C-alpha positions in Angstrom: -40.0 59.4 6.1 -39.1 59.5 9.8 -42.3 61.3 10.7 -44.4 58.8 8.7 -42.7 55.8 10.4 -43.3 57.5 13.8 -47.0 58.0 13.0 -47.4 54.4 11.7 -45.9 53.0 14.9 -48.0 55.4 17.0 -51.3 54.6 15.2 -50.5 50.8 15.1 -50.1 50.7 18.9 -53.1 53.0 19.4 -55.2 50.6 17.3 -54.1 47.6 19.4 -55.0 49.5 22.6 -58.4 50.6 21.3 -59.5 47.5 19.4 -57.9 44.4 20.9 -57.3 42.8 24.2 -54.0 41.0 23.5 -51.7 39.4 25.9 -48.8 40.3 23.7 -47.9 42.9 21.1 -44.9 42.8 18.8 -43.4 45.8 17.0 -40.7 45.4 14.4 -39.1 48.3 12.5 -36.6 47.3 9.8 -34.7 49.9 7.9 -32.6 49.4 4.8 -31.3 52.1 2.5 -34.4 53.8 1.0 -36.9 51.4 2.5 -38.5 50.9 6.0 -40.9 48.2 7.1 -43.0 48.6 10.2 -45.0 45.6 11.5 -47.3 45.7 14.5 -48.9 42.4 15.5 -50.9 41.2 18.5 -52.2 37.8 19.6 -55.9 38.9 20.1 -58.5 37.3 17.9 -60.4 39.7 15.6 -63.6 40.9 17.3 -66.8 39.4 15.8 -68.1 41.8 13.1 -64.8 43.7 12.9 -64.0 44.9 9.5 -61.5 42.8 7.6 -60.0 45.9 5.9 -59.2 49.3 7.2 -62.2 51.6 7.6 -62.6 55.0 6.0 -63.0 57.0 9.2 -60.6 58.1 11.9 -61.1 59.5 15.3 -60.7 63.2 16.0 -57.0 63.8 16.6 -56.0 60.5 15.2 -54.6 59.7 11.8 -56.4 56.4 11.3 -55.4 53.7 8.8 -56.7 55.6 5.8 -54.5 58.6 6.7 -51.5 56.4 7.3 -52.0 54.7 3.9 -52.1 58.1 2.2 -48.9 59.1 3.9 -47.2 55.9 2.9 -48.4 56.1 -0.7 -47.1 59.7 -0.9 -43.6 58.3 -0.2 -44.0 55.5 -2.8 -44.9 52.9 -0.2 -48.1 51.2 1.0 -49.9 49.9 4.0 -51.6 46.6 4.8 -53.9 46.1 7.8 -56.3 43.5 9.0 -56.2 40.0 10.6 -53.3 37.8 9.7 
């Protein structure tokens, strides 16, 4: 679980850096017994034409949202991504 949380945080911050020009980014990790919630938000408006749901591809060397969703589901969890 710890490795999955690490990768979710890493990929969330990487996505902000690659796809947004925010003036602020917030990262929240909340752990309770048997359950962890990671939230990464930024204040940038979605780019025009940007997908509203995670894409199916990932960059070489990156896990991408699809890979993170698969990791979360393997642990009985899930992943939501897109504009608020």
